[in-house]
Every structure is written in C-alpha cells, then in structure tokens.
N, C-alpha and C positions, 0 to 999 in steps of 0.2 A: 216750819218754813226752813228751807236747807240754804245751808253761806256756800256763795260761788263766787271764790280769788278770780276774776276775768281777766288776763292780761296779755293784751301784745307784742308778742315776740316767746323764743324758748329760749331757756335757759336749762346747762348742764353743771356737768360735773358739782362741787362742792356745792352752788347756788341750789340747785333742784335739787340735793339733798339735805341739806339745812331745813327749804320752804317745805320737805314733801313734813321734813320729821316736825315742826311748827304743828301742825293740821294734825300731823294722825296723834297730837299729844292734847290739841286742845279739843278734838273728837267728841272723847266721853267726856268735855264738862262743859259742851253747849248748850246745853237739854235746861241749867239757870239762866240762858242766853232769853231760850225759847225757837231754839234752834235744833232742827234732823240732824242734821247732817254737817260734812264740811266735801267742797272738790274745787278743785284747781285746774281750771279749762286756760291752756296756752294758743292763741291761734299767731301766724305767719305774723311779718311785717307788712305792708303794704307796698309793691315795688312802682306804687304811680308819681309821675312827676310831679314835684313838689310838693311845702311840706302840708299846703291847706288842703289836697286834696287828699292829699295820707292820711290825715287830720281825721277828712269826711269819710276814708273809706273803711278805715279801722273804724269809729263808729257803729256804721251800720254792723259791723260784726260782733261790736261788744252788746249794742243793744240788743239783738238777736238770738245772741248767747243770753241775753241777762232773761229776756222774757218782755214782753207788754207788760204786765204786771208784777214786775217784779220792782222794790223799792233799791236805788243803790245809791253808793258810796261811791265819792270820786278822788280816786288819791291826784290832785294837784298840785301841784308849787304855791296858787293863788287860794288853795282855801285856806281851813280855819286848820289853828297850830294848838292844837287840846293835848293837855298830858291823857297820858292813858287811860287814868280812872276817866279822864271827863268821854275818851272815846267809845272804854266801854260801856257809859253810860249812857252814851247816844246810840251805841249799838242795839241793846237791851232795846230801848222807847221804839228805835224803829223795827226790831223781830215784833214787838207784841202786838202789833199794827195789822196782821194777818193778811199779809203777799206771800203767796209762794215762794219765795228768792229776797234774799237780803244777798243782790251782789254788788260786792268791792272790784271798782276796777282800776286797773295799769295802764297807761298808754305805752306807743312804746316812743321811740329817744323824741319824735318828735312831738310829743302830750297830748293833751285829749281833744277834742273837737270840742267847741260851742255849745254843740249841743249836748252832748256827756255832762259837762256841766251845766248844763239850764235843767237836765233831766232828774238830773242829780240829790237826794233830798238831806244830800250830806256831803260837803267837799272836802278835805282833810287836805294839811301839808305838811309833812315831815321839816319842814324846817325851812328854811329860806336858803341855805345851800343846793347845788345840785349835785342832785343824787342817779347816777344809772339806773333804769328802771328794772336791771338785772340784780341788783342792789335793793330795790325798793321792793321787789318781790317778798323779800326775807325779809324787809322788817314790816312788808305788811302782813306777813304769816305770822311773824313773831307778837306783834300787837293784838291778831285778832286771838292768838294762845295766848297770852296776859290781860286781854277779856275776858276770854272765860274763866282761865285762874281766879281773876278778882270776884266777879259773880259766883265762883263756886270757892269760895274762901280759902283758895288754897296758897301756903305762904312762899307761894313763886312770887308772885309783886311784894313788894318791899316798901313802905315809903318811910 
C-alpha cells in the first residue's frame, strides 16, 4: 500500500523543503507500517466563488487523486486530537486493510468538504488552534515520519 499526502495549495521555500525532508526520512521506515512508498501531490486552490463551492470542487480533486479504493485520513479541526503514538497505531491499523493507498488529505484555506470528512476512516486534528494550511503540510509530514519512526523503533520519538 502506498502512502499519499494530498493537499490543496502549493507550498514553496522552506515549507516545501521541510515537508520533502520529513517524507524522505520516512520512506525507508514505512514497511514496518505496511506501506511501500510515500508521495506528496499538490493541487491548485479552487477559484470558485464562495467557500462551499470551493470546498466541493477541491473535494472532487482530492477524492479523484486518492482513488476510489483508498483509505482516507482527513486533517480537519473537528477531528480527533491524538498523541503521536496513537496516530502511529491508527495509521498502521488502517494500512493493514489491504487497500491500494492510504491517503492523508489536507484541504485548502476553506477547509475540507463534508463529503471528504464522511469518507475518511480517520479524521485528525492538530489541536484547537487555527493553522495555516502550508504549516499543516509540514506538520503532517513530520507526524508521518514520527509514526514510521515509532514503528521502526527509531529513537527520534521519545516519551
């Protein structure tokens, strides 16, 4: 099963470099979680008038990129606030399901459409604070790396 980090909006500069670095570090350890590869895909923000229509159009893009049979993990402020270890365990359990992909999705500035949240097998929040979606991408990549490190017994994660 491949791991996809799917996001609305393009990042540049230090955010892009840091996201790529965390995903690169995670790649060799992913097999311990039942994952074979990791890939980040970015999609442009919708230019539709109105937040609801933008979310709907972005949902079509994200769900299409994930594929019909992918297991979705949505990053959304209304999701569960999990510890890094809990997140790692939940990801491994989802990866064991035999789907072709595990897709972690990050919405644009308007958030995710209800359709995406409903299809997600897990919805995770990075806390009650509002985070710029560019930083959420870095945080997601770091947590994916940390999850891989936990399962690999790597000393990166300390409790």
